[in-house]
C-alpha positions as CSV (number, residue, x, y, z in Angstrom):
1,M,118.0,124.9,86.5
2,K,118.9,121.5,84.8
3,T,117.1,118.4,84.0
4,I,118.5,115.1,85.0
5,Q,117.8,111.9,83.2
6,L,118.7,108.7,84.9
7,R,119.8,105.8,82.6
8,R,119.7,102.2,84.1
9,Y,120.7,99.3,81.8
10,T,120.9,95.6,82.2
11,L,123.9,94.5,79.8
12,V,123.4,91.5,77.8
13,D,125.3,88.6,79.5
14,G,129.1,88.4,78.6
15,E,128.9,92.3,77.2
16,Y,129.8,94.0,80.3
17,D,133.7,94.9,79.6
18,A,132.9,95.5,75.9
19,F,130.1,98.0,76.7
20,V,132.0,99.9,79.7
21,A,135.1,100.1,77.1
22,W,132.7,101.5,74.2
23,W,130.8,103.6,76.5
24,N,134.3,105.5,77.9
25,E,135.4,105.8,74.5
26,W,132.4,107.8,73.0
27,M,130.1,109.1,75.6
28,P,132.3,111.6,77.2
29,R,132.8,112.9,73.9
30,V,129.4,112.9,72.2
31,R,127.2,113.9,75.1
32,P,129.3,116.8,76.4
33,A,129.5,117.9,72.3
34,A,125.8,117.7,72.4
35,G,125.0,119.9,75.6
36,F,124.9,117.4,78.2
37,T,126.6,117.0,81.4
38,I,127.6,113.2,82.3
39,E,126.5,113.5,86.5
40,F,128.2,110.0,87.1
41,A,128.3,106.7,85.7
42,Y,128.6,103.2,87.7
43,G,128.9,99.6,86.7
44,V,127.5,96.6,88.9
45,R,129.7,93.9,87.4
46,E,128.1,91.0,89.6
47,A,124.5,92.1,88.3
48,N,125.5,93.2,84.7
49,Q,124.5,96.5,85.1
50,F,125.2,100.0,84.3
51,V,123.9,103.0,85.5
52,W,124.7,106.6,84.6
53,A,123.2,110.0,84.6
54,V,123.0,112.8,82.3
55,S,121.9,116.6,82.4
56,A,121.3,119.4,80.3
57,P,120.3,123.1,81.3
58,G,116.8,124.0,81.6
59,D,113.5,122.4,82.0
60,A,112.1,118.8,80.8
61,D,110.9,120.1,77.5
62,A,114.2,121.9,76.7
63,F,116.2,118.3,77.7
64,R,113.9,116.5,75.3
65,A,114.6,118.8,72.5
66,R,118.0,118.5,73.0
67,E,117.7,114.5,73.3
68,T,115.6,114.5,70.1
69,E,118.5,116.4,68.3
70,Y,121.4,114.3,69.8
71,L,119.5,111.1,68.7
72,A,119.2,112.4,65.1
73,S,122.9,113.6,65.1
74,D,125.7,112.2,63.1
75,A,128.0,112.2,66.1
76,R,125.7,109.5,67.5
77,A,125.6,107.7,64.4
78,V,129.3,107.2,64.1
79,A,129.6,106.2,67.8
80,F,126.8,103.5,67.3
81,D,128.1,102.5,64.0
82,G,128.6,98.8,63.6
83,V,128.4,98.3,67.5
84,P,126.4,95.2,68.4
85,Q,123.4,95.4,70.8
86,R,125.1,95.3,74.4
87,V,121.8,96.3,76.5
88,A,119.1,93.7,77.1
89,H,116.8,96.1,79.0
90,Y,116.9,100.0,79.5
91,D,115.2,102.0,82.4
92,I,115.3,105.6,81.5
93,A,113.3,108.4,83.3
94,L,113.5,111.9,84.1
95,V,114.5,112.2,88.1
96,D,114.5,115.0,90.5
97,D,117.2,116.3,92.5
98,V,116.1,115.9,96.2
99,A,119.2,116.4,98.2
100,A,119.0,119.0,100.5
């Protein structure tokens, strides 16, 4: 069993390329090191959006516990150190895998 979190961002105008470059530099390192798997990541340049999903083994409670540890981690702090706010709106939710 795994739990999947869908993360949909509307980016700050003019920050699409900088955000994608930052994300590609950091997320593939810090998320897996914290026990997560990046399921996919897609950008929608015309809409200034970025959509990705991350998963972790276990149920929703286990995911939330892992997420709490990750959010407080030194690795995450380093990844975000000095980075300006490039996300104008976050839409983050745990989702169900309904594919047959």
